[in-house]
Residue, then its C-alpha position, 0 to 999 in steps of 0.5 A: m324810333a321804332k314804330s309799327t306799320s298800321n298795315g293788316i291791323n283792323l280792330e273791327e275785324i279782330h273784334k268780330s272774329c273774337g266775338e264769333i269765337f267766344s259765342t261758339e265756344l261758350l254758348e250752347s246756341p247763338n242766343g242760348r245759355s252759356l256753358a257756365c250753366g252746367i255748374w248751376d245744373a251740377m251744383i243743384g242736381d235733381d233738386g229743383s228747389n235749389d239755386n246756385c250763384i256760382g253758375e249764375n255769376f260765371n254765366q252773367l259774366i259770359q253774357t255781359l261780355k257777349s252783349g256789352w263788348f262784342e255786340g254793344y261796342i265796335p271799334n272804329g278807325g279812331t280806337r287805338i290798339q292800346f285802348y282796345t287791348y287793355t280793355y279786352i284783356f281786363w274783361l278776360y282777367l276778371f274771369l281768372e280772378r274769380i276762378e282763383v276765388i273758387l279755388n282758394e275756397i276749395d284749397p286755401e293752402r293750395s296743398y291739394a295736388p289736383i288743384n295745382d295741376f289744373y291751374r298750371k294747365l290754364n296757359t292762356m288764363n296765366e298769359i292774360r294774367l301777365w298782361a293784366n299785371f303789366i297794365k295795372h303795375p307798369k313798373n318802369f314802363i311808366f318812364v317810357h316815351w311815346p311807346d308803340f303798340t302793335f300785335v305779334g305778326q305785325v311788321i315793325r321797324k326796329n334797330a339793335n336798341t329797340k326794346i320789345i315788350n311781349t309775353a316773353y319779356l313780361k315773364n321775365h319782368y312782370s311775373n311778380e314784384k320780386q323780379n328785377k325792375p326793367d331799368e332799360l325802360d327808363n327815359n327810353d324812347d325806342v319801345v314797342v309793345q307787342f301784344p299777342k294775337l287776340v284771336v289766339i288769345t280768345k280761343g285759349f281763353c275759352d278752352d281754359l274756362t271750358s276746362f275750369i267748368n268741367f273741373i267743377c262739374d265732374n268733381k263731386m268732392l269739389r261740388d259738395k264743398l262749394r254747395i255750402k257757400s253757393n246753394r240756397k233754396n229758392 
């Protein structure tokens, strides 16, 4: 049975590094506003009597992850890689779900080329979506015996029969329900789940979220349409 080594996997260090990237990339200052407040600024314009909930909600989610996850929780020696990564992936996935709500509100049929072009460029967000799909809808992974969990870059002991579940594997089996089920996982006791490096995921996530914020702030047509449902007088 393939097993990953524990050498080099320090969840506390990973957690700290991801938190530093998250705060540096998404906050205007260490304890200041998040970049999502730029949506609020752009949506209310010069009308100080208005309030905007899109900017508010994204800002609240960023601040919640900063204070509740990165500052309010520290993984220890008893924290399992699976628990930590599943939890973090789900928190990041919440952002993509909300981005999709906004894009569907602007363009329900997804017939507007700039919307589709923008969505396709969210490479890390879409990788997060794949892992969230795998976590929520495991398909045949539920029939695996004692799978091992590790990260890309860590050494694993494997043989010719070892099945590696990584991002490439998910693209082939967990992108949508129409894909063939991974029957090779049935009753299998030689499976390794190889998560992507969370530091890389965190940086890419911040880049994608910043792109979304700029996409809204820089496009008057999108802002005008969104104001109908998200702006109100204080």
